[in-house]
C-alpha positions as CSV (number, residue, x, y, z in Angstrom):
1,M,-17.7,72.8,29.7
2,G,-16.4,69.4,30.5
3,K,-19.2,67.7,30.3
4,Q,-19.5,64.2,30.4
5,Y,-22.0,61.6,28.9
6,R,-22.8,57.9,30.1
7,I,-23.8,55.8,27.1
8,L,-24.7,52.2,27.5
9,G,-23.5,49.8,25.3
10,T,-27.1,48.9,24.1
11,D,-28.0,51.9,23.4
12,L,-24.5,52.8,21.3
13,D,-25.1,49.2,19.5
14,A,-28.3,50.5,18.4
15,L,-27.2,54.0,17.4
16,A,-24.8,52.1,15.2
17,G,-26.9,49.0,13.7
18,I,-25.2,46.2,15.6
19,S,-27.9,43.5,16.7
20,V,-28.0,42.0,20.1
21,A,-27.2,38.7,18.6
22,Q,-23.9,39.8,17.4
23,T,-22.7,41.0,20.7
24,L,-23.2,37.9,22.9
25,P,-20.7,37.4,25.4
26,Q,-17.8,34.5,24.3
27,A,-16.2,32.4,26.9
28,R,-12.5,33.0,26.8
29,V,-10.1,30.3,28.5
30,T,-6.7,30.5,30.3
31,A,-4.5,27.9,30.2
32,V,-1.1,27.3,32.0
33,V,1.5,24.9,31.1
34,D,4.6,23.7,32.6
35,I,7.4,22.2,31.0
36,P,10.4,20.7,32.5
37,D,13.7,19.8,31.3
38,V,13.6,22.0,28.4
39,D,16.5,21.8,26.1
40,E,17.5,24.1,23.4
41,R,16.0,22.4,20.5
42,L,12.8,21.7,22.0
43,L,12.6,25.9,23.5
44,R,13.1,26.5,19.2
45,S,10.2,23.9,18.5
46,L,8.3,25.3,21.0
47,T,8.4,28.6,20.5
48,A,8.3,28.8,16.7
49,T,5.1,26.5,16.5
50,L,3.1,28.3,19.2
51,M,3.7,31.9,18.2
52,G,3.2,30.9,14.7
53,A,0.1,29.5,15.7
54,A,-0.4,32.5,17.7
55,A,0.2,34.5,14.6
56,G,-2.1,33.0,12.1
57,P,-5.7,33.6,11.3
58,A,-7.3,35.2,14.2
59,R,-11.1,35.8,15.0
60,R,-11.1,39.7,15.5
61,D,-13.7,39.5,18.4
62,N,-11.9,36.6,20.3
63,P,-8.0,36.9,19.5
64,L,-5.8,34.2,20.5
65,S,-2.8,35.6,23.3
66,V,0.0,33.0,23.6
67,N,3.1,34.2,25.9
68,L,6.2,32.2,27.0
69,A,8.8,32.4,30.0
70,H,12.1,30.1,29.5
71,D,14.0,29.7,32.7
72,P,17.3,28.8,31.2
73,V,18.9,27.9,34.9
74,H,16.1,25.5,35.9
75,R,15.2,24.2,32.1
76,T,11.6,25.0,32.5
77,L,9.3,26.7,30.3
78,K,5.9,28.2,31.0
79,V,3.2,28.6,28.3
80,I,0.4,30.5,29.0
81,A,-2.4,30.9,26.2
82,V,-5.6,32.7,26.6
83,G,-8.4,32.6,23.7
84,A,-11.5,30.9,22.9
85,P,-12.0,27.4,23.8
86,S,-11.3,26.1,21.0
87,D,-8.1,28.4,20.0
88,V,-6.6,27.3,23.0
89,A,-7.5,23.7,22.7
90,G,-5.8,23.3,19.4
91,L,-3.0,25.4,20.7
92,L,-2.4,22.8,23.6
93,G,-2.5,19.8,21.3
94,L,0.5,21.9,19.4
95,V,2.1,21.6,22.8
96,D,1.5,17.7,23.1
97,T,2.7,17.2,19.7
98,C,6.3,19.2,19.9
99,L,6.3,17.3,23.3
100,E,5.9,14.1,21.6
101,G,8.1,14.7,18.7
């Protein structure tokens, strides 16, 4: 009663029929962007753009996570993105585009 068994991940994959090539580790990136002097218009633009990008088509094996932290007193915004390097790079490009326009 109450016995526990430890199964190696590779053994579980073999039992499930998943090849080793499908379970290779994938790189993840964490990027933090601090943006000063954020007005209401820029905040709305960044929020809509970044949250829309994060909700778009995602890879199940390596999803993109985006968090925003706004400080209205100091008028700053912190963007935290975690995901595959190419996904985070694309998101940083969107931040750059929003700041330019």
